[in-house]
CHARMM internal coordinates of N, CA and C (Angstrom, degrees):
IC EDIT
DIST 1 N 1 CA 1.4507
DIST 1 CA 1 C 1.5254
ANGL 1 N 1 CA 1 C 110.23
DIST 1 C 2 N 1.3260
ANGL 1 CA 1 C 2 N 117.43
DIHE 1 N 1 CA 1 C 2 N -42.18
DIST 2 N 2 CA 1.4639
ANGL 1 C 2 N 2 CA 120.35
DIHE 1 CA 1 C 2 N 2 CA -179.32
DIST 2 CA 2 C 1.5177
ANGL 2 N 2 CA 2 C 111.77
DIHE 1 C 2 N 2 CA 2 C -61.17
DIST 2 C 3 N 1.3481
ANGL 2 CA 2 C 3 N 116.63
DIHE 2 N 2 CA 2 C 3 N -38.10
DIST 3 N 3 CA 1.4652
ANGL 2 C 3 N 3 CA 119.52
DIHE 2 CA 2 C 3 N 3 CA 178.38
DIST 3 CA 3 C 1.5179
ANGL 3 N 3 CA 3 C 110.41
DIHE 2 C 3 N 3 CA 3 C -65.39
DIST 3 C 4 N 1.3194
ANGL 3 CA 3 C 4 N 116.19
DIHE 3 N 3 CA 3 C 4 N -44.24
DIST 4 N 4 CA 1.4633
ANGL 3 C 4 N 4 CA 120.69
DIHE 3 CA 3 C 4 N 4 CA 179.07
DIST 4 CA 4 C 1.5217
ANGL 4 N 4 CA 4 C 110.38
DIHE 3 C 4 N 4 CA 4 C -61.29
DIST 4 C 5 N 1.2906
ANGL 4 CA 4 C 5 N 116.33
DIHE 4 N 4 CA 4 C 5 N -42.39
DIST 5 N 5 CA 1.4510
ANGL 4 C 5 N 5 CA 121.27
DIHE 4 CA 4 C 5 N 5 CA 179.65
DIST 5 CA 5 C 1.5262
ANGL 5 N 5 CA 5 C 110.90
DIHE 4 C 5 N 5 CA 5 C -64.92
DIST 5 C 6 N 1.3106
ANGL 5 CA 5 C 6 N 116.70
DIHE 5 N 5 CA 5 C 6 N -43.05
DIST 6 N 6 CA 1.4619
ANGL 5 C 6 N 6 CA 121.30
DIHE 5 CA 5 C 6 N 6 CA -178.26
DIST 6 CA 6 C 1.5299
ANGL 6 N 6 CA 6 C 111.79
DIHE 5 C 6 N 6 CA 6 C -65.10
DIST 6 C 7 N 1.3263
ANGL 6 CA 6 C 7 N 116.24
DIHE 6 N 6 CA 6 C 7 N -28.94
DIST 7 N 7 CA 1.4703
ANGL 6 C 7 N 7 CA 119.87
DIHE 6 CA 6 C 7 N 7 CA -175.17
DIST 7 CA 7 C 1.5252
ANGL 7 N 7 CA 7 C 113.77
DIHE 6 C 7 N 7 CA 7 C -97.72
DIST 7 C 8 N 1.3321
ANGL 7 CA 7 C 8 N 117.82
DIHE 7 N 7 CA 7 C 8 N -1.23
DIST 8 N 8 CA 1.4589
ANGL 7 C 8 N 8 CA 119.38
DIHE 7 CA 7 C 8 N 8 CA -174.27
DIST 8 CA 8 C 1.5320
ANGL 8 N 8 CA 8 C 110.66
DIHE 7 C 8 N 8 CA 8 C -129.30
DIST 8 C 9 N 1.3312
ANGL 8 CA 8 C 9 N 117.18
DIHE 8 N 8 CA 8 C 9 N 101.90
DIST 9 N 9 CA 1.4603
ANGL 8 C 9 N 9 CA 120.46
DIHE 8 CA 8 C 9 N 9 CA -179.01
DIST 9 CA 9 C 1.5327
ANGL 9 N 9 CA 9 C 113.46
DIHE 8 C 9 N 9 CA 9 C -60.65
DIST 9 C 10 N 1.3360
ANGL 9 CA 9 C 10 N 116.75
DIHE 9 N 9 CA 9 C 10 N -33.78
DIST 10 N 10 CA 1.4665
ANGL 9 C 10 N 10 CA 119.49
DIHE 9 CA 9 C 10 N 10 CA 178.82
DIST 10 CA 10 C 1.5275
ANGL 10 N 10 CA 10 C 110.68
DIHE 9 C 10 N 10 CA 10 C -66.05
DIST 10 C 11 N 1.3133
ANGL 10 CA 10 C 11 N 116.25
DIHE 10 N 10 CA 10 C 11 N -40.61
DIST 11 N 11 CA 1.4533
ANGL 10 C 11 N 11 CA 120.92
DIHE 10 CA 10 C 11 N 11 CA 178.16
DIST 11 CA 11 C 1.5301
ANGL 11 N 11 CA 11 C 110.18
DIHE 10 C 11 N 11 CA 11 C -66.86
DIST 11 C 12 N 1.3249
ANGL 11 CA 11 C 12 N 116.98
DIHE 11 N 11 CA 11 C 12 N -38.94
DIST 12 N 12 CA 1.4641
ANGL 11 C 12 N 12 CA 121.05
DIHE 11 CA 11 C 12 N 12 CA 176.47
DIST 12 CA 12 C 1.5281
ANGL 12 N 12 CA 12 C 110.50
DIHE 11 C 12 N 12 CA 12 C -60.29
DIST 12 C 13 N 1.3238
ANGL 12 CA 12 C 13 N 116.58
DIHE 12 N 12 CA 12 C 13 N -43.61
DIST 13 N 13 CA 1.4622
ANGL 12 C 13 N 13 CA 121.07
DIHE 12 CA 12 C 13 N 13 CA -179.78
DIST 13 CA 13 C 1.5316
ANGL 13 N 13 CA 13 C 110.65
DIHE 12 C 13 N 13 CA 13 C -65.09
DIST 13 C 14 N 1.3396
ANGL 13 CA 13 C 14 N 116.42
DIHE 13 N 13 CA 13 C 14 N -40.45
DIST 14 N 14 CA 1.4575
ANGL 13 C 14 N 14 CA 120.33
DIHE 13 CA 13 C 14 N 14 CA 179.56
DIST 14 CA 14 C 1.5260
ANGL 14 N 14 CA 14 C 111.14
DIHE 13 C 14 N 14 CA 14 C -64.61
DIST 14 C 15 N 1.3067
ANGL 14 CA 14 C 15 N 117.21
DIHE 14 N 14 CA 14 C 15 N -43.95
DIST 15 N 15 CA 1.4637
ANGL 14 C 15 N 15 CA 121.39
DIHE 14 CA 14 C 15 N 15 CA 179.03
DIST 15 CA 15 C 1.5268
ANGL 15 N 15 CA 15 C 110.02
DIHE 14 C 15 N 15 CA 15 C -64.68
DIST 15 C 16 N 1.3122
ANGL 15 CA 15 C 16 N 117.36
DIHE 15 N 15 CA 15 C 16 N -42.07
DIST 16 N 16 CA 1.4648
ANGL 15 C 16 N 16 CA 120.96
DIHE 15 CA 15 C 16 N 16 CA 178.97
DIST 16 CA 16 C 1.5285
ANGL 16 N 16 CA 16 C 110.61
DIHE 15 C 16 N 16 CA 16 C -61.88
DIST 16 C 17 N 1.3336
ANGL 16 CA 16 C 17 N 117.39
DIHE 16 N 16 CA 16 C 17 N -41.09
DIST 17 N 17 CA 1.4604
ANGL 16 C 17 N 17 CA 121.15
DIHE 16 CA 16 C 17 N 17 CA 179.01
DIST 17 CA 17 C 1.5315
ANGL 17 N 17 CA 17 C 110.71
DIHE 16 C 17 N 17 CA 17 C -66.75
DIST 17 C 18 N 1.3204
ANGL 17 CA 17 C 18 N 117.27
DIHE 17 N 17 CA 17 C 18 N -42.53
DIST 18 N 18 CA 1.4682
ANGL 17 C 18 N 18 CA 120.58
DIHE 17 CA 17 C 18 N 18 CA 177.25
DIST 18 CA 18 C 1.5243
ANGL 18 N 18 CA 18 C 111.28
DIHE 17 C 18 N 18 CA 18 C -61.05
DIST 18 C 19 N 1.3202
ANGL 18 CA 18 C 19 N 116.48
DIHE 18 N 18 CA 18 C 19 N -41.57
DIST 19 N 19 CA 1.4675
ANGL 18 C 19 N 19 CA 120.61
DIHE 18 CA 18 C 19 N 19 CA 178.10
DIST 19 CA 19 C 1.5248
ANGL 19 N 19 CA 19 C 110.84
DIHE 18 C 19 N 19 CA 19 C -64.72
DIST 19 C 20 N 1.3335
ANGL 19 CA 19 C 20 N 117.01
DIHE 19 N 19 CA 19 C 20 N -40.59
DIST 20 N 20 CA 1.4622
ANGL 19 C 20 N 20 CA 121.10
DIHE 19 CA 19 C 20 N 20 CA 179.63
DIST 20 CA 20 C 1.5315
ANGL 20 N 20 CA 20 C 110.73
DIHE 19 C 20 N 20 CA 20 C -63.30
DIST 20 C 21 N 1.3272
ANGL 20 CA 20 C 21 N 116.59
DIHE 20 N 20 CA 20 C 21 N -45.39
DIST 21 N 21 CA 1.4648
ANGL 20 C 21 N 21 CA 120.87
DIHE 20 CA 20 C 21 N 21 CA 179.71
DIST 21 CA 21 C 1.5239
ANGL 21 N 21 CA 21 C 110.27
DIHE 20 C 21 N 21 CA 21 C -63.77
DIST 21 C 22 N 1.3112
ANGL 21 CA 21 C 22 N 116.56
DIHE 21 N 21 CA 21 C 22 N -45.21
DIST 22 N 22 CA 1.4741
ANGL 21 C 22 N 22 CA 120.64
DIHE 21 CA 21 C 22 N 22 CA 179.40
DIST 22 CA 22 C 1.5251
ANGL 22 N 22 CA 22 C 110.58
DIHE 21 C 22 N 22 CA 22 C -59.51
DIST 22 C 23 N 1.3191
ANGL 22 CA 22 C 23 N 116.59
DIHE 22 N 22 CA 22 C 23 N -46.92
DIST 23 N 23 CA 1.4653
ANGL 22 C 23 N 23 CA 120.65
DIHE 22 CA 22 C 23 N 23 CA -178.78
DIST 23 CA 23 C 1.5258
ANGL 23 N 23 CA 23 C 111.58
DIHE 22 C 23 N 23 CA 23 C -63.33
DIST 23 C 24 N 1.3274
ANGL 23 CA 23 C 24 N 117.58
DIHE 23 N 23 CA 23 C 24 N -40.31
DIST 24 N 24 CA 1.4676
ANGL 23 C 24 N 24 CA 119.89
DIHE 23 CA 23 C 24 N 24 CA -179.05
DIST 24 CA 24 C 1.5225
ANGL 24 N 24 CA 24 C 110.55
DIHE 23 C 24 N 24 CA 24 C -68.40
DIST 24 C 25 N 1.3281
ANGL 24 CA 24 C 25 N 118.13
DIHE 24 N 24 CA 24 C 25 N -38.79
DIST 25 N 25 CA 1.4663
ANGL 24 C 25 N 25 CA 120.85
DIHE 24 CA 24 C 25 N 25 CA 177.99
DIST 25 CA 25 C 1.5239
ANGL 25 N 25 CA 25 C 110.75
DIHE 24 C 25 N 25 CA 25 C -67.83
DIST 25 C 26 N 1.3155
ANGL 25 CA 25 C 26 N 116.49
DIHE 25 N 25 CA 25 C 26 N -38.45
DIST 26 N 26 CA 1.4629
ANGL 25 C 26 N 26 CA 120.10
DIHE 25 CA 25 C 26 N 26 CA 178.95
DIST 26 CA 26 C 1.5217
ANGL 26 N 26 CA 26 C 110.06
DIHE 25 C 26 N 26 CA 26 C -65.47
DIST 26 C 27 N 1.3330
ANGL 26 CA 26 C 27 N 116.76
DIHE 26 N 26 CA 26 C 27 N -41.99
DIST 27 N 27 CA 1.4594
ANGL 26 C 27 N 27 CA 121.12
DIHE 26 CA 26 C 27 N 27 CA 179.77
DIST 27 CA 27 C 1.5244
ANGL 27 N 27 CA 27 C 110.27
DIHE 26 C 27 N 27 CA 27 C -63.17
DIST 27 C 28 N 1.3415
ANGL 27 CA 27 C 28 N 116.86
DIHE 27 N 27 CA 27 C 28 N -42.70
DIST 28 N 28 CA 1.4618
ANGL 27 C 28 N 28 CA 120.87
DIHE 27 CA 27 C 28 N 28 CA 179.16
DIST 28 CA 28 C 1.5240
ANGL 28 N 28 CA 28 C 110.97
DIHE 27 C 28 N 28 CA 28 C -62.07
DIST 28 C 29 N 1.3179
ANGL 28 CA 28 C 29 N 117.11
DIHE 28 N 28 CA 28 C 29 N -40.98
DIST 29 N 29 CA 1.4659
ANGL 28 C 29 N 29 CA 119.48
DIHE 28 CA 28 C 29 N 29 CA -177.97
DIST 29 CA 29 C 1.5262
ANGL 29 N 29 CA 29 C 111.25
DIHE 28 C 29 N 29 CA 29 C -69.23
DIST 29 C 30 N 1.3127
ANGL 29 CA 29 C 30 N 117.22
DIHE 29 N 29 CA 29 C 30 N -29.05
DIST 30 N 30 CA 1.4560
ANGL 29 C 30 N 30 CA 120.22
DIHE 29 CA 29 C 30 N 30 CA 177.69
DIST 30 CA 30 C 1.5265
ANGL 30 N 30 CA 30 C 111.39
DIHE 29 C 30 N 30 CA 30 C -73.78
DIST 30 C 31 N 1.3344
ANGL 30 CA 30 C 31 N 116.83
DIHE 30 N 30 CA 30 C 31 N -27.82
DIST 31 N 31 CA 1.4545
ANGL 30 C 31 N 31 CA 120.75
DIHE 30 CA 30 C 31 N 31 CA -178.89
DIST 31 CA 31 C 1.5265
ANGL 31 N 31 CA 31 C 111.82
DIHE 30 C 31 N 31 CA 31 C -77.85
DIST 31 C 32 N 1.3351
ANGL 31 CA 31 C 32 N 116.91
DIHE 31 N 31 CA 31 C 32 N -23.96
DIST 32 N 32 CA 1.4586
ANGL 31 C 32 N 32 CA 120.58
DIHE 31 CA 31 C 32 N 32 CA -179.07
DIST 32 CA 32 C 1.5248
ANGL 32 N 32 CA 32 C 110.02
DIHE 31 C 32 N 32 CA 32 C -75.51
DIST 32 C 33 N 1.3222
ANGL 32 CA 32 C 33 N 115.36
DIHE 32 N 32 CA 32 C 33 N 135.75
DIST 33 N 33 CA 1.4573
ANGL 32 C 33 N 33 CA 119.57
DIHE 32 CA 32 C 33 N 33 CA 175.97
DIST 33 CA 33 C 1.5264
ANGL 33 N 33 CA 33 C 107.88
DIHE 32 C 33 N 33 CA 33 C -86.71
DIST 33 C 34 N 1.3093
ANGL 33 CA 33 C 34 N 116.59
DIHE 33 N 33 CA 33 C 34 N 134.53
DIST 34 N 34 CA 1.4667
ANGL 33 C 34 N 34 CA 117.81
DIHE 33 CA 33 C 34 N 34 CA 177.90
DIST 34 CA 34 C 1.5296
ANGL 34 N 34 CA 34 C 110.15
DIHE 33 C 34 N 34 CA 34 C -70.48
DIST 34 C 35 N 1.3164
ANGL 34 CA 34 C 35 N 116.00
DIHE 34 N 34 CA 34 C 35 N 146.44
DIST 35 N 35 CA 1.4544
ANGL 34 C 35 N 35 CA 120.09
DIHE 34 CA 34 C 35 N 35 CA 177.96
DIST 35 CA 35 C 1.5175
ANGL 35 N 35 CA 35 C 108.55
DIHE 34 C 35 N 35 CA 35 C -83.38
DIST 35 C 36 N 1.3252
ANGL 35 CA 35 C 36 N 116.09
DIHE 35 N 35 CA 35 C 36 N 123.90
DIST 36 N 36 CA 1.4584
ANGL 35 C 36 N 36 CA 121.76
DIHE 35 CA 35 C 36 N 36 CA -178.44
DIST 36 CA 36 C 1.5228
ANGL 36 N 36 CA 36 C 109.52
DIHE 35 C 36 N 36 CA 36 C -103.45
DIST 36 C 37 N 1.3071
ANGL 36 CA 36 C 37 N 115.34
DIHE 36 N 36 CA 36 C 37 N 151.91
DIST 37 N 37 CA 1.4574
ANGL 36 C 37 N 37 CA 119.73
DIHE 36 CA 36 C 37 N 37 CA 177.18
DIST 37 CA 37 C 1.5259
ANGL 37 N 37 CA 37 C 109.44
DIHE 36 C 37 N 37 CA 37 C -66.95
DIST 37 C 38 N 1.3313
ANGL 37 CA 37 C 38 N 117.38
DIHE 37 N 37 CA 37 C 38 N 153.43
DIST 38 N 38 CA 1.4718
ANGL 37 C 38 N 38 CA 119.71
DIHE 37 CA 37 C 38 N 38 CA 178.29
DIST 38 CA 38 C 1.5326
ANGL 38 N 38 CA 38 C 112.27
DIHE 37 C 38 N 38 CA 38 C -58.05
DIST 38 C 39 N 1.3225
ANGL 38 CA 38 C 39 N 116.93
DIHE 38 N 38 CA 38 C 39 N -35.39
DIST 39 N 39 CA 1.4595
ANGL 38 C 39 N 39 CA 120.37
DIHE 38 CA 38 C 39 N 39 CA 179.17
DIST 39 CA 39 C 1.5249
ANGL 39 N 39 CA 39 C 111.23
DIHE 38 C 39 N 39 CA 39 C -63.58
DIST 39 C 40 N 1.3145
ANGL 39 CA 39 C 40 N 115.89
DIHE 39 N 39 CA 39 C 40 N -43.73
DIST 40 N 40 CA 1.4669
ANGL 39 C 40 N 40 CA 120.44
DIHE 39 CA 39 C 40 N 40 CA 179.62
DIST 40 CA 40 C 1.5289
ANGL 40 N 40 CA 40 C 110.43
DIHE 39 C 40 N 40 CA 40 C -67.97
DIST 40 C 41 N 1.3319
ANGL 40 CA 40 C 41 N 116.66
DIHE 40 N 40 CA 40 C 41 N -40.59
DIST 41 N 41 CA 1.4745
ANGL 40 C 41 N 41 CA 120.08
DIHE 40 CA 40 C 41 N 41 CA 176.52
DIST 41 CA 41 C 1.5286
ANGL 41 N 41 CA 41 C 110.02
DIHE 40 C 41 N 41 CA 41 C -57.72
DIST 41 C 42 N 1.3330
ANGL 41 CA 41 C 42 N 116.26
DIHE 41 N 41 CA 41 C 42 N -46.55
DIST 42 N 42 CA 1.4590
ANGL 41 C 42 N 42 CA 120.76
DIHE 41 CA 41 C 42 N 42 CA 179.70
DIST 42 CA 42 C 1.5108
ANGL 42 N 42 CA 42 C 112.19
DIHE 41 C 42 N 42 CA 42 C -61.84
DIST 42 C 43 N 1.3297
ANGL 42 CA 42 C 43 N 116.30
DIHE 42 N 42 CA 42 C 43 N -42.58
DIST 43 N 43 CA 1.4604
ANGL 42 C 43 N 43 CA 120.97
DIHE 42 CA 42 C 43 N 43 CA 178.43
DIST 43 CA 43 C 1.5216
ANGL 43 N 43 CA 43 C 111.02
DIHE 42 C 43 N 43 CA 43 C -60.91
DIST 43 C 44 N 1.3123
ANGL 43 CA 43 C 44 N 116.51
DIHE 43 N 43 CA 43 C 44 N -46.58
DIST 44 N 44 CA 1.4649
ANGL 43 C 44 N 44 CA 120.45
DIHE 43 CA 43 C 44 N 44 CA -178.59
DIST 44 CA 44 C 1.5281
ANGL 44 N 44 CA 44 C 111.53
DIHE 43 C 44 N 44 CA 44 C -64.66
DIST 44 C 45 N 1.3339
ANGL 44 CA 44 C 45 N 116.50
DIHE 44 N 44 CA 44 C 45 N -38.89
DIST 45 N 45 CA 1.4686
ANGL 44 C 45 N 45 CA 119.22
DIHE 44 CA 44 C 45 N 45 CA 177.04
DIST 45 CA 45 C 1.5197
ANGL 45 N 45 CA 45 C 110.76
DIHE 44 C 45 N 45 CA 45 C -64.97
DIST 45 C 46 N 1.3291
ANGL 45 CA 45 C 46 N 116.50
DIHE 45 N 45 CA 45 C 46 N -39.35
DIST 46 N 46 CA 1.4657
ANGL 45 C 46 N 46 CA 121.36
DIHE 45 CA 45 C 46 N 46 CA 178.31
DIST 46 CA 46 C 1.5326
ANGL 46 N 46 CA 46 C 110.40
DIHE 45 C 46 N 46 CA 46 C -62.74
DIST 46 C 47 N 1.3181
ANGL 46 CA 46 C 47 N 116.29
DIHE 46 N 46 CA 46 C 47 N -44.74
DIST 47 N 47 CA 1.4692
ANGL 46 C 47 N 47 CA 120.35
DIHE 46 CA 46 C 47 N 47 CA 178.61
DIST 47 CA 47 C 1.5284
ANGL 47 N 47 CA 47 C 110.05
DIHE 46 C 47 N 47 CA 47 C -62.67
DIST 47 C 48 N 1.3303
ANGL 47 CA 47 C 48 N 116.73
DIHE 47 N 47 CA 47 C 48 N -43.74
DIST 48 N 48 CA 1.4675
ANGL 47 C 48 N 48 CA 120.47
DIHE 47 CA 47 C 48 N 48 CA 179.51
DIST 48 CA 48 C 1.5259
ANGL 48 N 48 CA 48 C 110.76
DIHE 47 C 48 N 48 CA 48 C -60.74
DIST 48 C 49 N 1.3232
ANGL 48 CA 48 C 49 N 117.06
DIHE 48 N 48 CA 48 C 49 N -44.12
DIST 49 N 49 CA 1.4631
ANGL 48 C 49 N 49 CA 120.90
DIHE 48 CA 48 C 49 N 49 CA 179.42
DIST 49 CA 49 C 1.5171
ANGL 49 N 49 CA 49 C 110.90
DIHE 48 C 49 N 49 CA 49 C -61.75
DIST 49 C 50 N 1.3167
ANGL 49 CA 49 C 50 N 116.52
DIHE 49 N 49 CA 49 C 50 N -43.20
DIST 50 N 50 CA 1.4649
ANGL 49 C 50 N 50 CA 120.06
DIHE 49 CA 49 C 50 N 50 CA 179.56
DIST 50 CA 50 C 1.5261
ANGL 50 N 50 CA 50 C 111.28
DIHE 49 C 50 N 50 CA 50 C -63.03
DIST 50 C 51 N 1.3167
ANGL 50 CA 50 C 51 N 116.06
DIHE 50 N 50 CA 50 C 51 N -41.25
DIST 51 N 51 CA 1.4633
ANGL 50 C 51 N 51 CA 119.86
DIHE 50 CA 50 C 51 N 51 CA 179.88
DIST 51 CA 51 C 1.5370
ANGL 51 N 51 CA 51 C 111.46
DIHE 50 C 51 N 51 CA 51 C -67.11
DIST 51 C 52 N 1.3219
ANGL 51 CA 51 C 52 N 116.09
DIHE 51 N 51 CA 51 C 52 N -38.42
DIST 52 N 52 CA 1.4634
ANGL 51 C 52 N 52 CA 119.59
DIHE 51 CA 51 C 52 N 52 CA -179.93
DIST 52 CA 52 C 1.5340
ANGL 52 N 52 CA 52 C 111.51
DIHE 51 C 52 N 52 CA 52 C -70.72
DIST 52 C 53 N 1.3299
ANGL 52 CA 52 C 53 N 116.39
DIHE 52 N 52 CA 52 C 53 N -31.02
DIST 53 N 53 CA 1.4680
ANGL 52 C 53 N 53 CA 120.77
DIHE 52 CA 52 C 53 N 53 CA -178.18
DIST 53 CA 53 C 1.5249
ANGL 53 N 53 CA 53 C 113.20
DIHE 52 C 53 N 53 CA 53 C -85.22
DIST 53 C 54 N 1.3110
ANGL 53 CA 53 C 54 N 118.16
DIHE 53 N 53 CA 53 C 54 N -15.76
DIST 54 N 54 CA 1.4642
ANGL 53 C 54 N 54 CA 119.69
DIHE 53 CA 53 C 54 N 54 CA -178.48
DIST 54 CA 54 C 1.5368
ANGL 54 N 54 CA 54 C 110.53
DIHE 53 C 54 N 54 CA 54 C -79.79
DIST 54 C 55 N 1.3526
ANGL 54 CA 54 C 55 N 115.72
DIHE 54 N 54 CA 54 C 55 N 145.26
DIST 55 N 55 CA 1.4800
ANGL 54 C 55 N 55 CA 119.42
DIHE 54 CA 54 C 55 N 55 CA -176.94
DIST 55 CA 55 C 1.5138
ANGL 55 N 55 CA 55 C 113.15
DIHE 54 C 55 N 55 CA 55 C -70.95
END
COOR INIT
IC SEED 1 N 1 CA 1 C
IC BUILD
């Protein structure tokens, strides 16, 4: 595969475009915050409050 890629500029361009699209989609998914259940949100806030209030 590496030889084919090295010898074919069109294939190189296609692979580069696929990598660019993959990277942009991955970056977008990392920027999105997951939606948490209200119960989990409440639990996390409770834990945060306890940690902030502890000496």
